N, CA, C and O of each residue as an XYZ file, in Angstrom:
712
protein
N     157.232    264.168    106.916
C     155.587    264.547    106.538
C     155.424    264.053    105.813
O     156.326    263.893    104.991
N     154.663    263.706    105.702
C     154.046    262.478    104.390
C     153.922    263.297    103.003
O     153.595    264.471    102.827
N     154.393    262.013    101.812
C     155.075    262.548    100.171
C     153.279    262.349     99.447
O     152.642    261.485    100.052
N     152.704    262.863     98.587
C     151.327    262.570     97.845
C     151.701    261.431     97.521
O     152.825    261.074     97.167
N     150.572    260.713     97.660
C     150.975    259.183     96.496
C     150.789    258.864     94.791
O     151.035    257.967     93.985
N     150.157    260.301     94.835
C     150.736    259.726     93.701
C     152.430    260.510     92.757
O     152.852    259.876     91.789
N     153.027    261.554     93.102
C     154.035    261.920     93.529
C     155.266    261.411     93.465
O     156.218    261.854     92.822
N     155.197    259.955     94.522
C     156.199    259.894     95.223
C     157.339    259.782     94.432
O     158.376    260.368     94.741
N     157.178    258.606     92.765
C     158.043    257.419     92.893
C     159.305    259.119     91.463
O     160.326    258.973     90.791
N     158.724    259.920     91.614
C     159.288    261.675     90.818
C     160.080    262.634     92.227
O     160.943    263.488     92.029
N     159.512    262.224     93.712
C     159.876    262.701     94.252
C     159.151    264.837     95.087
O     159.752    265.716     95.704
N     158.287    264.761     94.788
C     156.877    265.445     95.546
C     157.853    266.375     96.832
O     159.035    266.168     97.110
N     157.051    267.281     97.377
C     158.323    267.717     98.321
C     157.124    267.019     99.398
O     156.072    266.433     99.142
N     157.635    267.285    100.401
C     156.200    266.730    101.770
C     155.188    267.736    102.140
O     154.973    268.939    102.289
N     154.706    266.581    102.201
C     153.262    268.503    102.554
C     152.606    267.869    104.559
O     152.834    266.886    105.263
N     151.857    269.008    104.683
C     151.546    268.549    106.027
C     149.698    267.766    105.536
O     149.033    267.481    104.540
N     149.616    267.737    107.185
C     148.523    266.402    106.881
C     146.961    266.842    106.092
O     146.068    266.287    105.452
N     147.292    268.127    106.585
C     146.074    268.877    106.021
C     145.339    268.796    105.108
O     144.160    268.934    104.781
N     146.908    268.373    104.528
C     146.735    269.131    102.686
C     145.999    268.341    102.157
O     146.188    267.141    102.353
N     145.122    268.712    101.469
C     143.896    268.492    100.611
C     143.966    267.688     99.408
O     143.592    266.532     99.207
N     144.766    268.911     98.317
C     145.075    268.964     97.074
C     146.894    268.966     97.184
O     147.476    269.423     98.168
N     147.614    268.367     95.976
C     148.830    268.411     96.336
C     148.927    269.382     94.719
O     148.326    269.309     93.647
N     150.480    270.634     95.507
C     150.298    270.999     94.566
C     151.890    270.823     93.542
O     152.733    271.660     93.218
N     151.751    269.132     93.231
C     152.753    268.765     91.979
C     151.315    268.509     91.002
O     151.502    268.954     89.869
N     150.327    268.071     91.135
C     149.288    267.313     90.907
C     148.037    267.379     90.975
O     147.150    266.775     90.370
N     148.024    268.253     91.853
C     146.300    268.444     91.917
C     145.743    267.796     92.064
O     144.745    268.033     91.383
N     145.525    266.169     93.048
C     145.256    264.524     93.178
C     144.945    264.930     94.356
O     145.906    265.314     95.021
N     144.029    264.973     94.800
C     143.537    264.580     96.863
C     145.555    263.777     96.333
O     146.104    263.427     95.288
N     145.952    263.857     97.863
C     147.540    263.443     97.550
C     148.355    262.401     98.751
O     149.534    262.052     98.815
N     146.963    262.035     99.797
C     146.568    260.395    101.074
C     145.513    259.146     99.927
O     144.496    259.077     99.237
N     146.336    258.603    100.264
C     145.798    257.270     99.952
C     143.744    257.367    101.383
O     143.549    257.589    102.578
N     142.853    257.041    100.179
C     141.232    257.046    100.771
C     140.971    258.627    100.919
O     140.012    258.944    101.621
N     141.792    259.727    100.278
C     140.734    260.900    100.179
C     139.791    260.226     99.195
O     139.402    259.445    100.064
N     139.039    259.830     98.051
C     138.440    259.735     97.482
C     137.038    259.117     98.066
O     135.856    259.096     97.720
N     137.935    258.568     99.278
C     136.228    257.796     99.611
C     135.622    257.829    100.274
O     136.068    258.030    101.403
N     134.107    257.658    100.097
C     132.974    258.305    100.354
C     132.609    256.828    101.958
O     132.124    255.715    101.756
N     132.933    257.242    102.991
C     132.677    255.610    104.122
C     130.948    255.342    105.251
O     130.541    254.798    106.277
N     130.278    256.626    103.495
C     128.842    255.970    103.819
C     129.054    255.138    102.582
O     128.362    254.124    102.677
N     129.717    255.167    101.496
C     128.998    253.661    100.398
C     129.402    252.939    101.027
O     128.450    252.298    101.470
N     130.588    252.453    101.530
C     130.506    250.634    102.451
C     129.772    251.027    102.794
O     128.854    250.814    102.003
N     129.129    252.113    104.375
C     127.846    251.746    104.636
C     126.127    251.357    103.947
O     125.164    250.602    104.077
N     126.636    252.461    103.202
C     125.185    251.982    101.836
C     126.078    250.067    101.642
O     126.051    249.702    102.818
N     126.299    249.672    101.372
C     126.301    248.189    100.986
C     126.767    246.922    101.526
O     127.239    245.845    101.163
N     126.369    247.639    102.691
C     126.168    246.544    103.629
C     124.722    246.737    104.400
O     123.975    245.810    104.713
N     124.618    247.351    104.506
C     123.148    247.512    104.171
C     122.231    247.570    103.448
O     121.080    247.655    103.876
N     122.465    247.544    102.460
C     121.933    246.592    101.250
C     121.544    245.021    101.571
O     120.483    244.405    101.469
N     123.713    244.404    102.282
C     123.477    243.121    102.069
C     123.114    242.561    103.608
O     122.869    241.355    103.612
N     123.083    242.827    104.138
C     122.223    242.979    105.277
C     120.724    242.429    104.906
O     120.210    241.382    105.299
N     120.198    243.367    104.091
C     118.937    243.629    103.471
C     118.360    241.979    102.283
O     117.362    241.379    101.883
N     119.567    241.977    102.235
C     119.693    240.566    100.848
C     119.272    241.076     99.410
O     118.332    240.632     98.752
N     120.443    242.446     98.913
C     120.102    243.391     97.778
C     121.732    242.719     97.836
O     122.440    243.270     98.679
N     122.298    241.770     97.160
C     123.568    240.977     96.770
C     123.753    241.948     95.646
O     124.955    242.218     95.637
N     123.289    242.443     94.926
C     124.084    243.179     93.862
C     123.256    244.456     94.124
O     122.830    244.870     93.046
N     123.025    244.925     94.748
C     123.248    246.065     95.148
C     124.740    246.376     95.672
O     125.534    247.164     95.158
N     125.064    245.076     97.528
C     125.908    245.724     97.864
C     126.917    245.282     96.564
O     127.977    245.885     96.733
N     126.968    244.568     95.502
C     128.157    244.269     94.496
C     128.447    245.525     93.342
O     129.402    245.666     92.579
N     127.458    246.208     93.501
C     127.421    247.258     92.460
C     128.100    248.364     93.129
O     128.783    249.211     92.552
N     127.890    248.308     94.276
C     128.300    249.562     95.123
C     130.097    249.478     95.388
O     130.985    250.306     95.188
N     130.110    248.290     95.842
C     131.972    248.243     95.832
C     132.479    247.752     94.874
O     133.642    247.479     95.174
N     132.127    247.309     93.243
C     132.973    247.381     92.544
C     133.392    248.455     91.456
O     134.296    248.475     90.621
N     132.293    249.417     91.820
C     132.412    251.078     91.160
C     133.365    251.430     91.643
O     134.289    251.799     90.918
N     133.568    251.456     93.903
C     134.774    252.300     94.087
C     136.165    251.338     93.869
O     137.334    251.654     94.092
N     135.726    250.304     93.455
C     136.889    249.248     93.406
C     137.413    250.138     91.873
O     138.593    250.463     91.999
N     136.830    250.579     90.526
C     137.547    250.456     90.197
C     137.503    252.180     89.779
O     138.017    252.622     88.752
N     136.817    252.978     90.753
C     137.441    254.012     90.502
C     138.520    254.506     91.181
O     139.128    255.560     90.993
N     138.738    253.457     92.164
C     140.692    253.459     92.912
C     141.206    252.901     92.247
O     142.269    253.452     92.533
N     141.414    252.392     91.704
C     142.077    251.755     89.844
C     141.843    252.010     88.538
O     142.208    251.365     87.555
N     140.708    253.773     88.656
C     141.595    254.158     87.711
C     142.206    255.120     86.952
O     141.929    256.227     87.414
N     143.106    255.204     85.730
C     144.109    255.174     85.631
C     144.933    256.327     85.702
O     146.161    256.356     85.769
N     144.237    257.152     85.685
C     144.075    257.943     86.369
C     143.580    258.817     87.806
O     143.376    260.025     87.921
N     143.504    258.030     88.548
C     143.348    258.330     89.292
C     143.055    256.661     90.123
O     141.966    256.150     90.382
N     145.130    255.839     90.519
C     145.382    254.683     90.977
C     146.017    254.617     92.818
O     147.090    255.078     93.207
N     145.264    254.108     93.426
C     145.241    254.865     94.445
C     145.539    253.192     95.044
O     144.501    252.562     95.246
N     146.283    252.768     95.210
C     146.620    251.294     95.003
C     146.416    250.044     96.819
O     146.293    248.827     96.960
N     146.499    251.504     98.065
C     146.381    250.970     99.040
C     144.544    250.755     99.487
O     143.935    250.053    100.294
N     144.163    251.783     98.461
C     143.100    252.128     99.220
C     142.030    250.796     98.074
O     140.957    250.414     98.540
N     142.347    250.424     97.113
C     141.689    249.805     96.213
C     142.448    248.607     96.711
O     141.806    247.837     95.996
N     143.388    247.699     97.422
C     143.546    246.701     98.443
C     142.728    246.794     99.444
O     142.890    245.681     99.945
N     142.063    247.254    100.013
C     141.138    247.043    101.108
C     140.271    247.141    100.261
O     140.077    245.942    100.061
N     139.268    247.897     99.284
C     138.137    247.349     98.418
C     138.519    246.042     98.017
O     137.803    245.114     98.393
N     139.338    245.845     97.448
C     139.294    244.143     96.831
C     138.976    243.041     97.756
O     138.361    241.989     97.580
N     139.913    243.865     99.427
C     139.469    242.775    100.028
C     138.504    242.836    101.150
O     138.392    241.907    101.950
N     137.810    243.919    101.211
C     135.688    243.550    101.292
C     135.513    243.139    100.041
O     136.612    243.622     99.769
N     135.284    242.852     99.378
C     134.459    242.373     97.750
C     134.925    241.204     97.933
O     134.075    240.374     97.612
N     136.606    240.378     98.578
C     136.755    239.069     98.505
C     135.492    238.172     99.963
O     134.669    237.257     99.983
N     135.892    238.859    100.634
C     134.917    238.759    101.791
C     133.526    238.647    101.167
O     132.750    237.692    101.207
N     133.354    240.124    100.441
C     131.914    238.938    100.128
C     131.351    237.957     99.632
O     130.389    237.352    100.105
N     131.870    237.760     98.732
C     132.255    236.749     97.602
C     132.408    235.625     98.563
O     132.020    234.569     98.064
N     132.963    235.481    100.104
C     133.150    234.572    100.936
C     131.952    233.910    101.524
O     131.580    232.763    101.774
N     131.390    235.459    101.666
C     130.238    235.369    102.610
C     128.703    234.593    101.168
O     127.560    234.158    101.303
N     129.193    234.713    100.545
C     127.732    234.631     99.349
C     128.727    233.929     97.055
O     128.744    234.210     95.856
N     129.273    232.953     98.137
C     129.446    231.494     97.311
C     129.347    231.746     95.718
O     130.172    231.691     94.806
N     127.753    232.093     95.801
C     125.897    231.731     94.319
C     126.953    233.067     93.789
O     127.121    232.372     92.786
N     127.952    234.524     93.480
C     127.771    235.349     93.122
C     128.741    235.057     91.900
O     129.171    236.065     91.338
N     129.278    233.431     91.249
C     130.293    233.373     90.346
C     129.834    234.405     89.286
O     130.594    235.339     89.027
N     128.909    234.322     88.799
C     129.789    235.660     87.318
C     130.496    236.557     87.660
O     131.636    236.853     87.302
N     129.153    237.462     89.074
C     130.352    238.384     89.407
C     131.635    238.942     90.158
O     132.038    239.987     90.670
N     132.103    237.427     89.886
C     132.715    237.148     90.631
C     134.431    236.203     89.962
O     135.339    235.592     90.525
N     134.029    236.661     88.164
C     134.459    235.574     86.885
C     134.894    238.358     86.581
O     135.897    239.071     86.532
N     133.760    238.530     86.523
C     133.434    239.786     86.253
C     135.800    241.143     86.709
O     136.733    241.869     86.367
N     134.876    240.112     87.898
C     136.039    240.942     89.100
C     137.401    240.097     87.703
O     137.408    240.202     86.476
N     138.312    239.365     88.606
C     138.794    238.100     88.291
C     138.826    239.135     86.859
O     139.751    239.867     87.212
N     138.555    239.483     85.952
C     138.602    239.851     84.956
C     139.549    241.286     84.735
O     140.701    241.543     84.385
N     138.634    241.854     85.055
C     139.293    243.298     85.686
C     139.906    243.392     86.506
O     140.513    244.462     86.461
N     140.239    242.548     87.733
C     141.433    243.031     88.387
C     143.308    241.990     87.444
O     144.450    241.838     87.877
N     142.786    241.669     86.432
C     143.621    241.110     85.497
C     144.316    241.897     83.642
O     145.268    241.650     82.902
N     143.016    242.983     83.633
C     143.175    243.732     82.739
C     144.119    244.371     83.803
O     145.207    244.760     83.380
N     143.916    244.491     84.794
C     144.757    246.288     85.795
C     145.851    245.613     86.105
O     146.929    246.191     86.247
N     145.703    244.266     86.251
C     147.339    243.880     86.673
C     148.358    243.631     85.121
O     149.558    243.454     85.328
N     147.982    243.623     83.955
C     148.077    243.443     82.570
C     149.070    245.059     82.744
O     150.282    245.271     82.705
N     147.657    246.137     82.980
C     148.747    246.826     82.445
C     148.621    247.957     83.040
O     148.144    249.009     82.616
N     149.423    247.498     84.837
C     150.801    247.731     85.240
C     152.191    246.935     85.265
O     153.262    247.084     85.853
N     151.664    246.016     84.345
C     153.438    245.235     84.927
C     153.148    243.930     85.411
O     153.995    243.049     85.560
N     151.792    243.812     85.683
C     152.143    242.597     86.711
C     151.060    241.078     85.778
O     149.988    240.552     86.075
N     152.434    240.761     84.161
C     152.121    240.043     83.847
C     151.581    238.703     84.557
O     150.552    238.035     84.651
N     152.681    238.723     84.920
C     152.560    236.820     86.541
C     151.203    237.006     87.442
O     150.583    235.946     87.531
N     150.828    237.690     87.869
C     150.104    238.222     88.456
C     148.692    237.233     88.370
O     148.047    236.360     88.951
N     148.775    238.275     86.928
C     147.254    238.440     86.108
C     146.790    237.098     85.239
O     145.737    236.614     84.823
N     148.600    236.705     85.212
C     148.536    235.334     84.810
C     147.524    233.598     86.059
O     146.905    232.535     86.102
N     148.151    234.680     86.698
C     148.063    233.565     88.187
C     146.494    233.895     88.613
O     146.041    233.055     89.391
N     145.439    235.126     88.194
C     143.922    235.510     88.502
C     143.678    234.276     87.141
O     143.282    233.141     87.409
N     143.879    234.567     86.191
C     142.982    233.837     84.894
C     142.994    231.982     85.987
O     141.988    231.405     86.397
N     144.252    231.586     86.134
C     143.908    230.644     86.658
C     142.902    229.715     87.558
O     142.345    228.617     87.548
N     143.137    231.573     88.787
C     142.856    231.214     90.183
C     140.378    231.171     89.351
O     139.523    230.377     89.743
N     140.216    232.101     88.484
C     139.798    232.567     87.817
C     138.713    230.588     86.924
O     137.583    230.105     86.856
N     139.940    230.316     86.563
C     139.751    229.244     86.102
C     139.484    227.449     86.630
O     139.415    226.288     86.226
N     139.432    228.091     87.493
C     139.226    226.947     88.914
C     137.598    227.265     90.258
O     137.041    226.782     91.244
N     137.546    228.575     89.148
C     136.267    228.683     89.582
C     135.132    228.273     88.911
O     134.063    227.703     89.129
N     135.633    228.671     88.200
C     134.594    228.380     86.798
C     134.320    226.128     86.514
O     133.437    225.386     86.083
N     135.273    226.035     86.912
C     135.895    224.469     86.637
C     134.774    223.633     88.304
O     133.793    222.902     88.436
N     135.630    224.270     89.088
C     134.403    224.171     89.924
C     133.225    224.112     90.527
O     132.841    223.394     91.451
N     132.333    225.485     89.509
C     131.313    225.477     89.620
C     130.618    224.984     87.859
O     129.457    224.965     87.450
N     131.539    224.743     87.378
C     130.985    223.478     86.252
C     130.289    224.895     85.974
O     129.341    225.433     86.546
N     131.292    225.423     84.617
C     130.610    227.177     83.877
C     131.073    226.968     83.039
O     131.852    227.735     82.475
N     130.854    226.184     82.770
C     131.785    226.588     80.822
C     131.150    227.850     80.147
O     131.602    228.952     79.840
N     130.486    227.527     80.088
C     129.789    229.890     79.305
C     130.656    230.829     79.941
O     131.157    231.779     79.339
N     130.951    230.427     81.883
C     131.444    231.457     81.721
C     133.174    231.027     81.803
O     133.904    232.017     81.751
N     133.719    230.009     81.893
C     135.762    229.229     81.950
C     135.301    229.979     79.776
O     135.553    231.145     79.476
N     134.937    229.394     79.172
C     135.018    230.299     78.604
C     135.219    231.505     77.795
O     136.065    231.816     76.957
N     133.928    232.243     78.418
C     133.990    233.905     78.635
C     136.171    234.351     78.969
O     137.044    234.803     78.228
N     136.161    234.010     80.054
C     137.372    234.182     81.070
C     138.768    233.550     79.789
O     139.753    234.265     79.609
N     138.638    232.310     79.099
C     139.400    232.258     77.934
C     139.438    233.080     77.249
O     140.596    233.488     77.157
N     138.595    233.745     76.504
C     138.318    234.652     75.342
C     138.609    236.448     76.202
O     138.551    237.375     75.394
N     138.845    236.788     77.445
C     139.185    237.479     77.766
C     140.314    237.372     78.036
O     141.110    238.306     77.937
N     140.625    236.168     78.448
C     142.570    236.559     78.637
C     142.549    236.074     77.007
O     142.210    237.197     76.632
N     142.605    235.586     76.195
C     142.495    235.620     74.729
C     143.464    236.318     74.173
O     144.621    236.204     73.767
N     142.704    236.990     74.277
C     142.322    238.807     74.349
C     143.412    239.866     74.633
O     143.716    240.640     73.725
N     144.122    239.964     76.043
C     144.778    240.652     76.856
C     146.087    239.367     75.714
O     145.869    239.468     74.507
N     146.684    238.840     75.912
C     147.429    236.941     75.264
C     147.917    237.654     74.278
O     149.034    238.094     74.548
N     147.475    237.978     73.117
C     147.321    238.164     71.455
C     147.899    239.277     71.643
O     147.345    239.302     70.544
N     148.655    240.633     71.974
C     149.296    241.205     72.068
C     150.651    241.215     72.787
O     151.422    242.173     72.843
N     150.872    239.617     73.498
C     152.381    239.913     73.734
C     152.839    238.705     73.071
O     153.985    238.749     72.624
N     152.167    237.625     72.916
C     152.371    236.912     71.296
C     152.244    236.988     70.382
O     152.679    236.211     69.532
N     150.933    238.949     70.019
C     151.076    238.603     68.314
C     150.557    237.860     67.644
O     150.918    237.365     66.576
N     149.241    237.668     68.510
C     147.763    237.403     67.669
C     147.596    236.007     68.208
O     148.664    235.422     68.384
N     146.754    235.491     68.441
C     145.976    234.979     69.278
C     146.043    233.467     68.786
O     145.928    232.963     69.903
N     146.150    232.332     67.895
C     147.164    231.307     67.207
C     148.055    231.604     68.106
O     147.670    231.290     69.232
N     149.071    232.070     68.077
C     150.236    231.983     68.804
C     150.644    232.229     69.935
O     151.731    232.715     70.251
N     149.223    231.689     71.028
C     148.826    231.516     72.303
C     149.424    230.189     72.231
O     148.742    229.528     71.448
N     150.430    229.474     72.714
C     149.804    228.045     73.230
C     149.197    227.894     73.903
O     149.031    228.645     74.865
N     148.318    226.365     73.591
C     147.117    225.070     73.091
C     146.139    226.994     73.364
O     146.018    227.284     74.554
N     145.877    227.484     72.898
C     145.157    228.414     73.556
C     143.458    227.679     72.657
O     142.406    227.282     73.158
N     143.990    227.801     70.963
C     143.467    227.130     69.981
C     142.747    226.111     70.585
O     141.572    226.156     70.949
N     143.688    225.002     70.684
C     142.886    224.065     71.116
C     141.992    223.338     72.226
O     141.710    222.141     72.282
N     141.460    224.801     73.459
C     141.359    224.562     74.221
C     140.118    224.723     74.758
O     139.531    224.202     75.706
N     139.659    226.103     73.419
C     138.871    227.152     73.442
C     137.667    225.942     72.960
O     136.595    225.792     73.546
N     138.314    224.804     71.261
C     137.297    224.647     70.411
C     137.061    223.162     71.262
O     136.440    222.165     70.894
N     137.597    223.346     72.185
C     137.696    222.118     73.592
C     135.777    221.754     74.158
O     134.769    221.057     74.272
N     136.670    223.138     74.335
C     135.339    223.537     74.995
C     133.677    224.061     75.464
O     132.778    224.003     76.304
N     134.287    224.768     73.749
C     133.398    225.098     72.600
C     132.425    223.376     72.383
O     131.241    223.291     72.056
N     132.784    222.928     72.498
C     132.153    221.856     71.815
C     131.373    221.222     73.662
O     130.215    220.916     73.944
N     132.315    221.244     74.314
C     131.780    220.363     75.562
C     130.841    221.632     75.807
O     130.202    221.129     76.731
N     130.304    222.854     75.671
C     128.672    223.874     75.996
C     128.397    223.512     74.866
O     127.223    223.882     74.890
N     128.594    222.830     73.294
C     127.785    222.386     72.564
C     127.306    221.517     72.970
O     126.087    221.568     73.133
N     128.065    220.262     73.337
C     126.975    219.085     74.062
C     125.871    219.382     75.137
O     124.746    218.887     75.202
N     126.756    220.779     76.388
C     125.245    220.770     77.061
C     124.709    221.612     76.740
O     124.671    222.573     77.508
N     124.160    221.675     75.707
C     122.765    222.269     75.374
C     121.797    221.065     74.365
O     120.658    221.269     73.945
N     122.501    220.000     74.180
C     121.512    219.918     73.364
C     120.848    218.327     74.676
O     119.801    217.725     74.436
């Protein structure tokens, strides 16, 4: 019999497949139980109508609710991430939203101890910003990365090459404005 996705590592009792709440933690015990399929249908309809921001908002809200620190449904979060990535593949102009998603993934990974994966995500974001010549987003990504890493390095000034790179990007941005 299945176990609660939240109590697995603590040894929850086997639950019946029709169980709605785990007797141990009080959460819906199985992946996807908090997801409303109508939200995905609504997002798909909005995309068909050309409302890309409406689609993005629904998918991103769903991802955030399934990666919440109090209710973390990894299986469903991965599925929603795949929907978001597919959406970005179909709509490559949504660079700002793509970087926002990468930043949220970075924070989430760091929170759960996936520091190397978060660094990979940062590098992926850098590639996207450079490929699209978005210095503003590259600086934003670098600042957020610095904020996260400063905790690990004991201050932003201790992050290798951070200040030099930040200064370089800031100068480039100023030059491009004039």
